[in-house]
C-alpha angles and dihedrals in degrees: 000000000000089000091050093049092049099047102033086231127148131212139181114223132185128215119204119198136171091229135020090238091060092052091048093053091048092051089049088060092044092052092049090050091049094051090048089056095049100262128137115232130212118187127181139163118243092207097047097041101031086225100175096050092085133007093228090053089052092052094043092054091048094052093045092052097046116131128185124217112284096015122136118250091255094052101087136138137050097297090055088053089052093046089054090050091051091049091051094055097044097219133048092234093054091047093049092049092051092046094049091050098048098037089054090053090052094045100238114161104143135111096280091050091052093047090046093054092048090052093050091046091053095043094138091053105029100154097095098043088046091055090049091054089051092049092048092050089050090058100261115153099226093193088066097050098040132056107234133135095220123069128259116166136178140271103261138157094265092051097039100096092046091049091049090054091047091049091055090050092048090052087059091045088053091059104265126125096230146308133270117201121193129194115188130196098024091158085086087081089073091062095057127098117273094259094047092044092051088049091052092049090049090053089051092051091047090052092050097045097041102033093091099033129121093282099018128109120324124216090346142141119198114196125195115192125195144146122256091279091080093050106033107018124110088248097042134107092285084083089068108065098194091046094046091050090056097046111029103044139118105039118228122235123228093258094042123137104202112237116233098256102042106134093229125052111190116201091188092077119191119267111275095024111133120194118207115252093240135003118212119234105255120222109262121237117273114267094252088064095050094106091053092047091051090053089053091050091050092047089054087061095045093254128131119247119269089225111053093202098071095104099255096114128097127179097009097103095100090055091071091067090053091049091051089053091049092054092045093052091045089057092052101038136043091257144332131223128208138176126220113198126189141131121259109285094012093114106275091133090050091051091047088052088053091050090049093052092047091048093051090048087055089050092248116144112231119225120189129204111185118190093215128143094273091047097063087122091075089121090063111066091182086065103037097041092087093051091046091054092046094052094047123110121213126208092247133109110290093016097257121194123241090259090051088056090048091051091053089054097049105042099071130046094232094051091046091056090050088054091049090052092052091049091051091051092050093045090056089066132065137260137053095309090055090049091052092046090054090053091050092051091048091056091049092052094048097046130082085211103049094170093057092042095054092041091054090049098045094043091053090228091132090060099053096093096039122112122253095259119146091250094058093042090051090049091054092049091049091052089053090054090047090055091053089053092048093049091049093050099040102036107015093247120170129213113317132257109225115197116195105193134191092016089163087080087076084084099035110041102019128083118220094264090047089049093052090048091048091051089052090058092043087054087063099044095040098034100082101260100120109079117243093354131152110211117193122187114199115201141150115260094245092051091047092056090048092048093050090047093052097033096093096053097035095047091043087058089050093049092050095054110114091219096054115121123231089241091057092081105187092171092057092049091049090051093048094048091055098040102040115097107218122237099239115218100238115259103223116224122215094271092051091049090053089052090049092051092050091048088055089050092050092048090050092051091053093059101030133041111277111262131204115247113165091176096052096108094046091044090053091052092049093046095049088059094052105032108097096201139017088250091059091046092052092046094049091046092052091046091053095045093047091047093051091047091048092048092049090049090052093049091051088052091050091049092052 
């Protein structure tokens, strides 16, 4: 928890227990420790609340169960958190001043921040703002039931992850050191139907992969407790390879002392394992080492570092020259297209992180299209536009998403007028962006709630249920072009970087009709329509060969469709797929893997106390022979180093 509070990082951890009662007792102790250290705690039952059915249900249950340190068991929920904040500051004006200062530093502009401020501002008469918070949590679109020029929407499935991240930031703005979220009884997922179980596992993977992203959770631990059924059963997470690789590895040894950030804590310890009676609280790293410590925490979970310059890369130096060439060509041409090829776990995600950091440094907004299970609507831009905007990262402080930026523009009257002025300037020009700006202004003029109207239009939320007709697809593409104009005018952004990740799922999760529809959308994004853009398609080598082999027939089918738009240039995509030379994720040889392991050790020593490991060199040699990928090597190295550091800390505590 000290590491989490210092770095602002987030992690998803799993607890395995023989019986539910054992997990419950362990979580009792965890909650008490969290409150002692100044964390808020949310604790819900997966069985009772059906938390993993929908993302908005998950977030709703977390917020409703939130308790601050020192609160009585009955004092739960967001208003109780705010009441405690008011009591701490003595007067509403002092509380409001402190909240405005700290929420601005953390970049919170969403619905929950607006409702929180209104509650604090009306501290002497809190009944109405409290009821509005309850209505918002229940899924009520307050802009529809209230007459207000600015926007205020609802907690829904598409906004849930963003709200969860905002909630964790607001907890810090309200004076707490972080948030601990606990889900008990997750083995119930194994009793669901195949489709619901897959959906639940996908939610878990999204939480793991996105918890510590640019706009993910902040200073947060999310715990999922379950019996062995979830981990070992025939219907457990072993069915999901990517999820299992994040949760189940590495395997403990009989004399293992689990390090503090191992993703899986097993209460059914091996025979002969003896835990110390009490572990001392180690001194956290100094603040200047927080980025390095965060990289260590992410590596413990099998995730690449957020900052690519932390010294955990080997063999990627030659990629920088290719990236420079991409940016140069994007400045001279309408767009450029590149392929990144690498096997699962070889470092594609690390390379894409590097591309993201370089793009943001060049003031290029980064848009991500991931061909995951939940993104099987890639072929329908009117449906995936909202998700694409939500997953984007802008080259601004705090790395907000496009929808975060939109929220900042629509929650205050002054910002809303600035947005209107920009739209009017764009509408006075020509082209697709001007057409889209005119539509946005028309909606604002016709609506009694102009903020909500323009937010619905620019977010693409009004398109999600529309059919895949040419008119709606064209509308979605025009709104994307409008966003590029807005970001250039408001924030000085250059042409976008568009990362299309996990493209191998075209042949794993997509049916033939879905694949053809997906290629139709890819023909737009990769075909040279977006001005000044860099489009990078990440794919495994086997899937790339299959895509190239089928590209002629599949894209010919796309091109012959009567409903295809001129901007969906299938011929250009086919030509680029065949002509582009992929950036190969470097295959590290044995010597490079040794260098990587020692870089991990050096990084660990910078943020933790140096530990003695006489077998380090021999362990590295043995692990290189058995680790299938660089990701696995890094994760196992961090696990060993953290375990040795934790054990040495425990022995010092025993000696004293």
